[in-house]
N, C-alpha and C positions, 0 to 999 in steps of 0.2 A: 273244169267241172261244170261250169254254168251251161256250156253247150250240151253236155250230156243230160243235165237236169231238164233243160228246155225240150230235148228230144223225148225224155220220159214223160213230161207233162203233156206233150202232144200225143204220145201213145195212150196215156190215160184218158185224154179227151176222146180219142178215136175209139177206145175200148168201151167207154160209156155209150157211145152211139151204137157200136156193133152189138153190144149185149142188151140193147133196147132199154137202157137206163137213163138216157138223155131226156131232159125235161125241156119242153118248149116254154113253159111258164115258170118264171123266177119265183122264189118264195117271197112272202110278204116282208116288209121292213121289220115287223115284229118278230118274224121267224128268224131273220138274219141277226137280230139283236140278242138272241139267246146267249146266255153265259155258260150254258151246260157244254161239256166236252162234245165236240162234233155236232153241236146244236141238236143233240139227240132227242130233246124234248119238243122240238118244233118242226123238224123235217127229216125225211128219210136220208140215209147215209149217202145215196147217190146224188141227192141235191146238195148236200154239204160238199161233196167232192167237186161238183160242177160249179157251184156258186160261191163257195168259200175257199176251199183249198187251191183250186186252179188259179183263180184271180189273185189271191194273196201271194202265191209262189211266183206268179208271173210278175207281179209288182216288185217283189224282192229282186228278181233277176234284172228287171229293167232299171232299177235304182242302183244296182251293184251292191246291194246290202248283203250282209251275211245270211246264209241259208241255214235253216234248222239242221242240227247234226244228230238228232236223236228223235226219230218219229216212230210211232207204232200205230198204224192204221189197220194193218191186217188182222190183229186179234179181234177187233170189233167187226171188221168186214166178214171174217170167217163165221162169227156168231150170227150176224144179220143175214148173211146169204147162205147159211147152212142148208136150207131147204130149196135153194135155187140153183145149186150146182148140178150139172156143169154149165148151165145157161149163162152164168156170170164169170166163167173161167178166165176170159180175156181181161176183165176188170181186176180180178184177183191177182193175176200175173203182173199186170201193170202196177198195181199198188205195191206188190212185193219188190219189183225191180226198183221203184222209186225209193222205197225204204232202204234197200241194200246200198243204193248210191249215196244216200244222205247219211246213213249211220256209220 
C-alpha cells in the first residue's frame, strides 16, 4: 500500500502544479504553527496540501509509520474550490484518489 500512497502523493504534487496551485513561497513559521484544521486560518488549502500534507505523509512513508486510515479533505476542497471548477479538477481528482486509498 505504501507504494500506491507514494504514487498518489506524487500525483497530488503534479496536480497542484498542473492546476496552477503550486506556491513557490512557503508559508511563514507562524502560518505553519496554526492549530486550526487544515491551517484554514493562516493559509489557503493548496498551501496546506503542499507544505503540510505532502511532507507529513512523505515522512510517515519514509519512517514506515502507520498511515492515517480515515481522511476527509475533499469536503473542504469542494467548498473552497467551488467557484474554481473545472480549473482545479486535477487536484480534486487526486485528493479523492488519495482518500479512497487511505479510507
